[in-house]
C-alpha positions as CSV (number, residue, x, y, z in Angstrom):
1,X,113.1,108.7,85.3
2,X,113.1,107.6,88.9
3,X,112.9,104.0,89.9
4,X,111.6,102.5,93.2
5,X,112.3,99.0,94.3
6,X,109.5,96.8,95.8
7,X,111.3,97.0,99.1
8,X,111.1,100.8,99.0
9,X,107.4,100.7,98.2
10,X,106.9,98.2,101.1
11,X,108.7,100.6,103.4
12,X,106.4,103.4,102.3
13,X,103.4,101.2,102.9
14,X,104.6,100.4,106.4
15,X,105.3,104.1,107.1
16,X,101.8,105.0,105.9
17,X,100.3,102.4,108.2
18,X,102.1,104.0,111.2
19,X,101.0,107.4,110.2
20,X,97.4,106.2,109.7
21,X,97.6,104.7,113.2
22,X,98.7,108.0,114.6
23,X,95.7,109.8,113.0
24,X,93.3,107.1,114.3
25,X,94.6,107.7,117.8
26,X,94.1,111.5,117.4
27,X,90.5,110.8,116.2
28,X,89.8,108.7,119.4
29,X,91.6,111.0,121.9
30,X,91.0,114.5,120.8
31,X,88.2,116.6,122.3
32,X,88.4,119.1,119.5
33,X,85.9,118.3,116.8
34,X,87.8,120.1,114.0
35,X,91.0,118.2,114.9
36,X,89.1,114.9,114.9
37,X,87.7,115.7,111.5
38,X,91.1,116.6,110.0
39,X,92.6,113.5,111.4
40,X,89.9,111.4,109.9
41,X,90.4,113.0,106.5
42,X,94.2,112.5,106.7
43,X,93.7,108.9,107.7
44,X,91.3,108.3,104.8
45,X,93.6,110.0,102.2
46,X,96.7,108.1,103.4
47,X,94.7,104.8,103.5
48,X,93.8,105.4,99.8
49,X,97.4,105.8,98.8
50,X,98.4,102.8,100.9
51,X,95.8,100.6,99.2
52,X,97.0,101.7,95.8
53,X,100.6,100.9,96.7
54,X,99.6,97.5,98.1
55,X,97.8,96.7,94.9
56,X,101.0,97.6,93.0
57,X,103.0,95.2,95.1
58,X,100.4,92.3,95.0
59,X,99.7,92.5,91.3
60,X,103.4,92.7,90.2
61,X,102.9,96.0,88.3
62,X,106.1,97.3,86.8
63,X,104.8,100.8,86.0
64,X,103.0,103.4,88.0
65,X,101.4,106.4,86.3
66,X,101.7,109.8,88.0
67,X,99.1,112.4,87.0
């Protein structure tokens, strides 16, 4: 079994936010419609993961299920 500390989860949340910011910039600056669409999808997917990890931190969960 692998263990993660709250600090490691916080670092991951911070890294996800930086990556989401990058994809948001791509969405704004790109002239390629497909690239904008893919960036939007990536930002949404990473935002979902980020939200779940933030809930883990704020609720004091001790276990995370991986499916």
